BAFI-3210 file (N, C-alpha, C; in Angstrom, 3 decimals, decimal comma, padded with zeros to 6 digits):
// residues 185
n [1|2|3|4|5|6|7|8|9|10|11|12|13|14|15|16|17|18|19|20|21|22|23|24|25|26|27|28|29|30|31|32|33|34|35|36|37|38|39|40|41|42|43|44|45|46|47|48|49|50|51|52|53|54|55|56|57|58|59|60|61|62|63|64|65|66|67|68|69|70|71|72|73|74|75|76|77|78|79|80|81|82|83|84|85|86|87|88|89|90|91|92|93|94|95|96|97|98|99|100|101|102|103|104|105|106|107|108|109|110|111|112|113|114|115|116|117|118|119|120|121|122|123|124|125|126|127|128|129|130|131|132|133|134|135|136|137|138|139|140|141|142|143|144|145|146|147|148|149|150|151|152|153|154|155|156|157|158|159|160|161|162|163|164|165|166|167|168|169|170|171|172|173|174|175|176|177|178|179|180|181|182|183|184|185]
n.u [000,759|000,325|-000,095|000,531|000,637|-001,170|-002,919|-003,619|-004,943|-007,191|-008,457|-008,891|-010,691|-012,959|-013,634|-014,473|-016,866|-018,594|-018,687|-018,790|-017,056|-014,665|-014,132|-013,817|-011,433|-009,768|-009,597|-008,405|-006,004|-004,850|-004,393|-002,183|-000,364|-001,882|-001,843|001,003|001,494|-000,026|001,146|003,177|002,002|000,165|-000,967|000,442|-001,380|-003,831|-003,417|-005,106|-007,792|-007,428|-006,690|-008,944|-011,153|-010,294|-010,227|-012,795|-014,106|-012,663|-014,199|-016,492|-016,464|-014,875|-016,181|-016,070|-013,390|-011,232|-009,448|-007,369|-004,727|-004,395|-005,188|-003,283|-002,193|-004,506|-005,539|-003,520|-003,953|-006,726|-005,854|-004,097|-005,793|-007,675|-006,100|-005,339|-007,622|-008,391|-006,508|-007,003|-009,466|-008,650|-007,421|-009,375|-011,090|-012,749|-010,964|-010,108|-011,214|-008,826|-009,304|-011,742|-011,334|-009,682|-010,720|-013,070|-011,680|-010,545|-012,620|-013,550|-013,554|-010,381|-011,067|-013,272|-011,911|-010,069|-011,707|-012,974|-010,854|-009,928|-012,159|-012,033|-009,664|-010,482|-012,026|-010,679|-009,631|-007,828|-005,376|-004,478|-004,672|-002,692|-000,010|-000,326|-000,128|002,396|003,915|003,049|002,527|004,554|006,652|008,159|010,344|009,770|011,533|011,807|009,570|008,992|010,551|009,744|007,169|007,444|007,320|007,760|009,068|007,615|004,832|004,426|004,541|002,322|-000,099|000,096|-000,316|-002,805|-004,258|-003,963|-005,587|-007,844|-008,600|-008,329|-010,505|-012,632|-012,543|-013,168|-015,589|-019,200|-020,365|-018,654|-017,934|-020,526|-020,437|-020,579|-019,968|-017,559|-014,686|-014,633|-012,459]
n.v [-001,143|002,407|004,469|005,780|004,132|004,868|006,395|004,203|002,722|003,987|004,338|001,441|001,024|002,675|001,794|-000,811|000,095|000,556|002,483|003,857|005,340|005,141|002,439|002,327|004,068|002,315|000,315|001,402|001,848|-000,313|-001,944|-001,975|-003,434|-005,710|-006,342|-006,712|-009,135|-011,005|-011,507|-012,945|-015,234|-016,167|-017,752|-015,484|-014,713|-014,752|-012,867|-010,301|-011,110|-012,472|-010,304|-008,617|-010,180|-010,865|-008,186|-007,445|-009,494|-008,259|-005,969|-006,763|-008,422|-006,779|-005,698|-007,701|-007,907|-008,492|-007,017|-004,165|-004,328|-006,780|-006,564|-006,404|-009,064|-010,859|-009,699|-010,972|-013,479|-013,799|-013,103|-015,320|-017,334|-016,763|-016,883|-019,711|-020,993|-020,037|-021,487|-023,859|-024,154|-023,572|-026,021|-027,569|-030,063|-032,613|-035,488|-036,620|-039,277|-040,857|-042,466|-042,048|-039,638|-039,634|-041,289|-039,419|-037,726|-039,099|-039,828|-037,695|-035,877|-034,775|-031,969|-031,285|-031,126|-029,125|-027,135|-026,942|-026,638|-024,048|-022,757|-023,019|-021,875|-019,214|-018,602|-018,404|-015,980|-012,994|-012,815|-015,372|-016,737|-015,385|-016,491|-019,172|-018,881|-017,927|-019,951|-022,707|-022,240|-019,942|-021,179|-020,449|-020,559|-021,157|-019,138|-017,219|-016,453|-015,342|-013,099|-011,817|-010,776|-009,772|-011,003|-013,140|-016,415|-018,517|-017,342|-017,297|-020,177|-021,199|-019,595|-020,569|-023,321|-023,166|-022,017|-024,125|-026,415|-025,296|-024,967|-027,731|-028,612|-027,344|-028,550|-031,233|-031,076|-031,367|-030,991|-029,060|-027,497|-025,975|-024,196|-020,719|-019,106|-017,490|-019,023|-018,988|-017,555]
n.w [-000,045|-000,581|001,206|004,174|007,598|009,737|008,415|006,423|008,020|009,278|006,819|006,244|008,550|007,713|005,500|006,381|008,040|005,952|004,194|001,006|-000,493|000,815|000,577|-002,257|-002,540|-001,149|-002,487|-004,900|-003,711|-002,866|-005,137|-006,864|-005,052|-005,155|-007,765|-008,181|-006,347|-007,644|-009,833|-009,242|-008,483|-010,392|-013,701|-016,446|-018,176|-016,514|-014,745|-014,550|-014,251|-011,711|-010,278|-010,349|-009,477|-006,885|-005,772|-005,982|-004,034|-001,758|-001,769|-001,129|001,236|003,372|005,699|007,600|008,269|011,170|012,158|011,361|010,889|009,519|007,139|005,053|004,721|004,450|002,006|000,311|000,805|-000,375|-002,969|-004,036|-003,358|-005,384|-007,708|-007,800|-008,064|-010,534|-011,856|-011,705|-012,923|-015,375|-016,333|-015,636|-017,132|-018,998|-019,571|-022,762|-024,845|-026,296|-028,641|-029,457|-030,304|-032,068|-033,963|-034,876|-036,065|-038,095|-039,485|-041,150|-044,080|-045,986|-046,937|-045,192|-042,765|-043,297|-043,413|-041,031|-039,252|-040,195|-039,077|-036,464|-036,033|-036,913|-034,565|-032,573|-029,931|-030,421|-029,234|-028,513|-031,390|-032,328|-031,223|-032,212|-034,946|-035,323|-034,196|-035,361|-037,855|-039,093|-038,117|-035,714|-033,014|-029,325|-027,886|-030,192|-030,376|-028,159|-027,896|-029,941|-029,204|-026,695|-024,376|-021,479|-021,940|-020,855|-020,314|-023,271|-023,720|-022,341|-023,463|-025,921|-025,540|-024,378|-026,529|-028,539|-027,310|-027,303|-029,931|-030,444|-028,922|-030,200|-032,809|-032,147|-031,331|-031,694|-034,892|-035,975|-038,080|-038,472|-036,285|-034,853|-033,011|-031,357|-029,656|-026,139|-023,757]
ca.u [-000,024|001,351|-000,378|001,035|000,272|-002,169|-003,898|-004,221|-005,551|-008,404|-009,017|-009,740|-011,743|-013,788|-014,073|-015,238|-017,886|-019,515|-018,421|-018,544|-015,809|-013,447|-013,974|-013,349|-010,280|-008,992|-009,180|-007,244|-004,767|-004,184|-004,346|-000,530|-000,082|-002,513|-001,223|002,386|001,623|-000,757|002,045|003,831|001,551|-000,886|-000,441|000,292|-002,923|-004,764|-003,335|-006,015|-008,799|-007,260|-006,791|-010,368|-011,864|-009,937|-010,753|-014,452|-013,971|-012,200|-015,112|-017,784|-016,044|-013,886|-016,533|-015,775|-012,284|-011,418|-008,079|-006,710|-003,238|-004,553|-005,567|-002,267|-002,326|-005,590|-005,500|-002,316|-004,524|-007,673|-005,336|-003,348|-006,953|-008,207|-005,026|-005,785|-009,208|-008,194|-005,519|-008,106|-010,645|-007,992|-006,829|-010,675|-011,799|-012,908|-010,192|-010,824|-010,922|-008,215|-009,370|-012,576|-010,868|-008,747|-011,949|-013,903|-010,712|-010,183|-013,742|-013,737|-012,527|-009,555|-011,614|-014,005|-010,741|-009,551|-012,999|-013,242|-009,499|-009,903|-013,195|-011,395|-008,754|-011,068|-012,817|-009,670|-009,541|-006,436|-003,975|-004,270|-004,420|-001,202|001,027|-000,589|000,226|003,855|004,578|002,572|002,633|005,678|007,588|009,246|010,607|009,245|012,430|011,656|007,990|008,904|011,359|008,881|006,061|008,211|006,715|008,416|008,831|006,465|003,820|003,951|004,146|000,923|-000,839|-000,066|-001,087|-004,433|-004,961|-003,952|-006,481|-009,258|-008,602|-008,638|-012,210|-013,222|-012,201|-013,809|-017,048|-020,194|-020,706|-017,755|-018,136|-021,674|-020,297|-020,391|-019,591|-016,138|-014,621|-014,697|-011,164]
ca.v [000,131|003,518|005,179|005,342|003,351|005,639|006,720|002,945|002,297|004,816|003,978|000,377|001,190|003,222|000,796|-001,773|000,805|000,311|003,954|003,268|006,210|004,362|001,180|002,879|004,443|001,322|-000,631|001,783|002,124|-001,718|-002,398|-002,265|-004,596|-007,060|-006,964|-007,446|-010,200|-011,542|-011,666|-014,167|-016,664|-016,498|-017,539|-014,111|-014,403|-014,646|-011,909|-009,325|-011,625|-012,614|-008,891|-007,969|-011,079|-010,391|-006,777|-007,823|-010,078|-007,284|-004,788|-007,313|-008,837|-006,021|-005,193|-008,649|-008,084|-008,015|-006,173|-003,343|-004,917|-007,975|-006,302|-007,033|-010,757|-011,273|-009,400|-011,816|-014,672|-013,783|-013,257|-016,319|-018,334|-016,682|-017,250|-021,100|-021,191|-019,542|-022,293|-025,178|-023,811|-023,821|-027,271|-028,757|-030,550|-034,249|-036,170|-036,956|-040,426|-040,596|-043,355|-041,389|-038,204|-040,148|-041,782|-038,448|-036,925|-039,709|-039,991|-036,537|-035,718|-033,713|-030,810|-030,657|-030,882|-027,930|-026,000|-027,158|-025,927|-022,749|-022,131|-023,136|-020,593|-017,832|-018,290|-018,057|-014,507|-012,623|-013,416|-016,998|-016,938|-014,859|-017,467|-020,389|-018,566|-017,719|-021,310|-023,697|-021,583|-019,399|-022,191|-019,915|-021,125|-020,134|-018,062|-016,060|-015,477|-014,548|-012,052|-010,954|-010,300|-008,917|-011,680|-014,268|-017,456|-019,309|-016,781|-017,764|-021,452|-021,118|-019,143|-021,558|-024,489|-023,093|-022,018|-025,494|-026,798|-024,397|-025,414|-029,026|-028,723|-027,137|-029,777|-032,430|-030,577|-031,836|-030,045|-028,065|-026,634|-025,148|-023,179|-019,532|-018,196|-017,430|-019,668|-018,307|-017,714]
ca.w [000,026|-000,566|002,219|005,622|008,760|010,342|007,132|006,067|009,244|009,107|005,348|006,388|009,255|007,069|004,457|007,265|008,133|004,498|003,267|-000,289|-000,985|001,304|-000,033|-003,556|-002,269|-000,351|-003,765|-005,592|-003,140|-002,800|-006,612|-007,369|-004,544|-005,691|-009,075|-008,016|-005,716|-008,772|-010,855|-008,671|-008,215|-011,480|-015,039|-016,933|-018,952|-015,276|-013,406|-014,458|-013,708|-010,449|-009,305|-010,184|-008,761|-005,440|-005,322|-005,739|-002,836|-000,738|-001,471|-000,425|002,754|004,407|006,911|008,417|008,834|012,322|012,456|010,142|010,799|009,072|005,827|003,906|004,727|003,781|000,505|-000,514|000,748|-001,371|-004,404|-004,161|-003,677|-006,930|-008,495|-007,735|-008,660|-012,104|-012,454|-011,695|-013,971|-016,955|-016,519|-015,481|-018,427|-019,169|-020,460|-023,987|-025,050|-027,490|-029,671|-030,044|-030,677|-033,417|-035,135|-035,295|-037,073|-039,228|-040,370|-041,896|-045,369|-046,055|-047,207|-043,916|-041,684|-043,650|-042,985|-039,355|-038,902|-040,534|-038,465|-035,090|-036,024|-036,589|-033,478|-031,315|-029,409|-031,164|-028,518|-028,922|-032,420|-032,793|-031,117|-032,893|-036,146|-035,144|-033,676|-036,209|-039,312|-039,257|-037,424|-035,108|-031,698|-028,531|-027,634|-031,133|-030,305|-026,799|-028,332|-030,884|-028,448|-025,649|-023,164|-020,947|-022,750|-019,976|-020,771|-024,529|-023,785|-021,321|-024,347|-027,110|-024,915|-024,050|-027,923|-028,931|-026,399|-027,662|-031,126|-030,282|-028,492|-031,159|-033,845|-031,694|-030,857|-032,663|-036,003|-036,087|-039,375|-038,036|-035,277|-035,693|-032,118|-031,164|-028,400|-024,855|-023,155]
c.u [000,678|000,853|000,247|000,037|-001,150|-003,410|-004,355|-005,157|-007,258|-009,202|-009,655|-010,718|-012,946|-014,523|-014,912|-016,622|-019,172|-019,394|-017,894|-017,158|-014,537|-013,243|-013,392|-011,936|-009,261|-008,525|-008,217|-005,761|-003,905|-003,990|-003,035|-000,110|-000,623|-002,080|000,190|002,502|000,744|000,230|003,052|003,368|000,420|000,088|-000,525|-001,255|-003,898|-004,500|-004,374|-007,098|-008,627|-007,363|-008,370|-011,470|-011,494|-010,213|-012,423|-014,683|-013,766|-013,484|-016,122|-017,771|-015,200|-014,593|-016,386|-014,301|-011,965|-010,255|-007,552|-005,494|-003,447|-004,746|-004,607|-002,272|-003,387|-005,848|-004,638|-003,356|-005,586|-007,051|-005,097|-004,971|-007,389|-007,193|-005,359|-006,929|-009,127|-007,293|-006,306|-008,798|-009,884|-007,590|-008,116|-010,928|-011,891|-011,824|-010,775|-010,592|-010,152|-008,496|-010,948|-012,411|-010,285|-009,752|-012,628|-012,851|-010,855|-011,573|-014,268|-012,904|-011,667|-010,286|-012,486|-012,845|-010,200|-010,491|-012,920|-011,991|-009,702|-011,109|-012,796|-010,505|-009,225|-011,750|-012,004|-009,740|-008,110|-005,185|-003,618|-003,870|-002,984|-000,323|000,863|000,046|001,926|004,533|004,406|002,689|004,039|006,794|008,629|009,207|009,992|009,999|012,154|010,347|008,029|009,509|010,298|007,607|006,433|007,403|007,523|007,987|007,665|005,055|003,435|003,796|002,585|-000,162|-001,079|-000,410|-002,466|-004,956|-004,924|-005,301|-008,231|-009,269|-009,289|-010,196|-012,722|-013,541|-013,264|-015,151|-018,056|-020,406|-020,063|-018,077|-019,413|-021,432|-020,180|-019,991|-018,104|-015,864|-014,264|-012,983|-010,822]
c.v [001,408|004,489|004,911|004,692|003,920|005,867|005,472|002,507|002,576|004,559|002,541|000,313|001,737|002,568|-000,305|-001,139|000,778|001,805|003,704|004,055|005,609|003,205|001,288|003,274|003,388|000,170|-000,137|001,778|000,569|-002,523|-002,964|-003,645|-005,968|-007,362|-007,579|-008,736|-011,493|-012,373|-012,782|-015,404|-017,113|-016,660|-015,829|-013,825|-014,561|-013,825|-010,708|-009,857|-011,606|-011,387|-008,505|-008,761|-010,712|-009,219|-006,822|-008,388|-009,024|-006,384|-005,424|-007,668|-007,971|-005,656|-006,457|-008,577|-007,865|-006,797|-005,392|-003,850|-006,308|-007,731|-006,915|-008,441|-011,055|-010,809|-010,528|-013,201|-014,872|-013,970|-014,517|-017,406|-018,159|-017,173|-019,093|-021,720|-020,922|-020,866|-023,682|-025,067|-023,942|-025,127|-028,389|-029,088|-031,972|-034,399|-036,748|-038,442|-040,475|-041,312|-042,702|-040,134|-038,548|-040,604|-040,425|-037,565|-037,572|-039,948|-038,630|-036,596|-034,371|-032,054|-030,158|-030,550|-029,562|-026,808|-025,925|-026,346|-024,452|-022,043|-022,074|-022,101|-019,153|-017,275|-018,017|-016,547|-014,265|-013,000|-014,580|-017,169|-016,435|-015,877|-018,812|-020,001|-018,540|-018,900|-022,053|-023,252|-021,168|-020,052|-021,429|-020,251|-020,201|-019,138|-016,824|-015,549|-014,683|-013,178|-011,044|-009,995|-009,597|-009,627|-012,945|-015,564|-018,573|-018,679|-017,484|-019,273|-021,653|-020,724|-020,178|-022,837|-024,457|-022,899|-023,395|-026,156|-026,454|-024,993|-027,087|-029,615|-028,198|-028,135|-030,928|-032,207|-031,333|-030,798|-028,974|-026,907|-025,742|-024,266|-021,800|-018,739|-018,352|-018,330|-018,632|-018,367|-017,777]
c.w [000,042|000,404|003,498|006,841|009,201|009,316|006,694|006,881|008,908|007,727|005,515|007,092|008,591|006,189|005,248|007,397|007,139|003,732|002,119|-000,895|-000,297|000,793|-001,454|-003,450|-001,651|-001,777|-004,676|-005,188|-002,847|-004,107|-007,157|-006,501|-004,994|-007,039|-008,889|-007,311|-006,804|-009,775|-010,641|-008,527|-009,228|-012,763|-015,321|-017,545|-017,805|-014,492|-013,493|-013,711|-012,326|-009,603|-009,088|-009,441|-007,235|-004,953|-005,143|-004,424|-001,754|-000,595|-000,795|001,275|003,795|005,343|007,881|008,786|010,202|012,915|011,219|009,866|009,780|007,746|004,970|003,486|004,410|002,394|-000,230|-000,268|-000,107|-002,812|-004,652|-004,192|-004,987|-007,981|-008,841|-008,257|-010,085|-012,956|-012,694|-012,702|-015,541|-017,051|-016,280|-016,988|-018,382|-020,104|-021,787|-024,366|-026,506|-028,778|-030,505|-030,828|-032,389|-034,438|-035,686|-036,528|-038,424|-040,088|-041,135|-043,225|-045,432|-046,110|-045,979|-042,925|-042,086|-042,908|-041,621|-038,704|-038,976|-039,465|-037,026|-034,970|-035,965|-035,386|-032,295|-030,967|-030,062|-030,599|-028,527|-030,245|-033,055|-032,436|-031,896|-034,129|-036,197|-034,918|-034,996|-037,418|-039,963|-038,820|-036,475|-033,785|-030,555|-027,895|-028,852|-030,835|-029,179|-026,949|-029,144|-030,142|-027,303|-024,370|-022,785|-021,554|-022,000|-020,328|-022,091|-024,440|-023,411|-022,550|-025,577|-026,395|-024,835|-025,401|-028,600|-028,479|-026,878|-028,964|-031,456|-029,708|-029,475|-032,371|-033,407|-031,286|-032,018|-033,621|-036,097|-036,762|-039,114|-036,863|-035,639|-034,322|-031,448|-029,740|-027,353|-024,465|-021,723]
res [m|t|v|s|g|p|e|r|d|n|l|i|f|a|a|q|t|g|d|p|a|a|i|g|r|l|l|v|v|c|q|s|d|a|r|r|y|a|r|r|h|c|q|v|s|d|v|d|d|a|v|q|e|s|l|l|v|i|s|r|k|v|h|g|l|k|a|a|a|a|f|s|s|w|l|f|t|v|i|k|r|e|c|r|k|l|e|r|a|m|f|r|h|d|p|l|d|e|d|l|a|e|h|q|i|a|s|k|s|d|n|d|l|r|i|d|l|a|a|a|l|e|s|l|p|a|h|y|l|e|v|v|l|l|r|d|f|e|e|l|t|i|a|e|i|s|k|r|l|g|e|p|p|g|a|v|k|s|r|l|h|r|a|r|e|l|v|r|e|y|m|l|g|s|n|a|s|d|k|k|r|p|i|e|h]
***
C-alpha cells in the first residue's frame, strides 16, 4: 500500500463501516500490491482476472475483517486463492478418449478438416491466434516468439498450450463446421 500506517488503518476502518468512497479508495490503494502479488502466483494471462476477482471479494467482505493490521495478509490470501481457482479452471476438463478423438478426425474428409480448422482458428481470441500462427505456421521457436511479443517464454508456452486446447475442443466438438460463435477464453 502506498499510504502511511495510520492513514491506511483509518481507510480500512472506514471501508469496514461500509463507506462506499472509502471502499473505492482502498481498492485503488491496494491494486498495485494486488497486481504485483498476482504476477508471482498466477499465469500471466490470469493476472488481470485474479486482481479483479480479488478486489471484488475485498469490497464485499472488508466489513468482516477483524483488525486493520491483518488487511495486507488477507489481501494476499484472497489473491492466492483466486490464482489457484483460475488455474484449476484452466486445467479442468474431461479427459478426451483418444481413440474417439482419432476416430472423429479420421472420419472427416480432408476438405472438411481444412474447413473445421479454419473455423477453429477464426474463433480464437486474437492473443491466442497470434501465438498459434507464429509457432505452427511461421515455425518460430518459443524464444523467437517471446522476443517478438516482448513476453516471457513461460507466458508464450502457456498461451500456445491453451490455444491448441481450444482448437482441439472446437475440432472435436459436434458439427464443428456449423459453429458460429467464438471460443470463450
